[in-house]
N, C-alpha and C positions, 0 to 999 in steps of 0.2 A: 502494499500497499504505501508507502512509504516512497519506495521506488520512483512510484506512478504521480508519487505528488511530481517528485521533483524533475521530470520528465515533462509532465503539463507547465511547473512553472519555471522551465527552462527552454519552453520553446519559444520562437524568435519571434509570431504576434503578442505572445505573453509577458516577455520587456517590452516591445515596443508600445501592449499600452502603459504598462506602467511611467514609463517615460511620457508619453500621451498627456499622461495624468498629472503630473508634477509638472512639466510643462504647461499645459491648461490655467492650472493652480494659480503657479509666477503671472502667467499673460494676463489672467483673472485680477489681480491684487493692483497689475499695474493699470489695464482699464481703469478698477475700481478707484483709483487715485485720480487717474486720469478726467471722470471726471469730476470726484468729489472736491477737489481742488482744482483742477485749471476750467474745465467748465460752467458745471453749477453757481458757482460768483459771479462771474460774470452776467450771467445768465439772472442772480434774484438783485445784479445789481440796476438793468437794465429795465425791470418790471418794479421796481419802487425797493433797492435795498432789501429784498425778502430772503431770509435765512431758510433751503428748503430743510434742511434738518429739523425744523424750528415752525415747520408748518402739520399741525395735527388739529384732530378735531378730540374733546375729551369727552368720553361717553359717561354722563352723569358726576355729580358731583361738581366740584367748584373749579372755576377758569384758573390754569396757570400759563405764567408770560412764555416757559418753557417747555420742552423736552425733561431736559431734564429734572427738571423740579418737578412737574407730572408723576415722570418714574418715581423719586423720592418719594411724595404723596401717593405712591398705591395708587395712583388712576389707573383707568382704562380708555385705553388711547387708538384713535384710528389715526396711525401714522400716513398721511397721505403725500406730504414730503421726501420721507423715507422709497414712498413706491417709483414717485416718481422717477426718482435718482436709479432704482432700479431696471427699472422702466428702459433707461438713455444707455445706461451701462447697458442690459442685454442687446436691447440696440447696434450698437458698437462692437460688440463683441460676434453680434451673428453678421455683421457687415464684414468685419476682418474674416471671418472664417470663410463667410462666401469669395472673396477677393482668391484667399490663400487655396483653397479649390478649384477656381476655375484656373490659376497659375498652375496646380499640378496636373491635373486634367490636361490643361496644354501642351507640357511634357512628357505626357503618357505618347505610347508609342501607336501610331491609328495604324488599325489593324487594318494591311492591304486586301483590296477586292481579288479571290481566288480565279484564275486566266478560267474562262466558259473549258466544259469539255466536252458542249453537246451545239449542234445547230439546228436549226430546223428548216426537214424539206420541201425544198420552196410547190413541190408536187403537192404531196397530201397531208401536206404541216406540222407530222409528229416528228417527235423530236429524238436523229439520230449523233452516231459520236461524231465529232469534227471530223476528224481522220478520212469515218467514210467515202467513196466515189460512187456508191449503192444503198438506197435505200430498202432497209431491209421491209418493209411493211409493203410498198407500192412499185419494186421492186424497178426502181427509175435513175438514170444513170446519176449519180448528181457533179456538174462542174466547181472544178477547184476553184 
């Protein structure tokens, strides 16, 4: 059983998957920082100095000025500002993956179409081998 597990783990696909997960996590952190630290602040400034992390609705209970105060007060909140940030994160990551897959597909070898092995008899319209000089169906002589 241990031998089977060792073979499973050391297969090329499993190692590739592990590397992809690690790189994906690192890429996700970079995109999260890009959105939270670079993209959302200017958008918030353009929209009247809005801090997206503090856009929330308190569900019952008193009003709080910041999300940290609401969490400290034990309030139940609907954090739509954070949700907007996550949507932007997802859109950027999805676009980057789309571009990456598109480029990878561009470099893949395109299959070469196989040379035809049959031709059509001009008299009876059945398929015959390309090298045939006489149709086996109608016995007509085929010109080269």
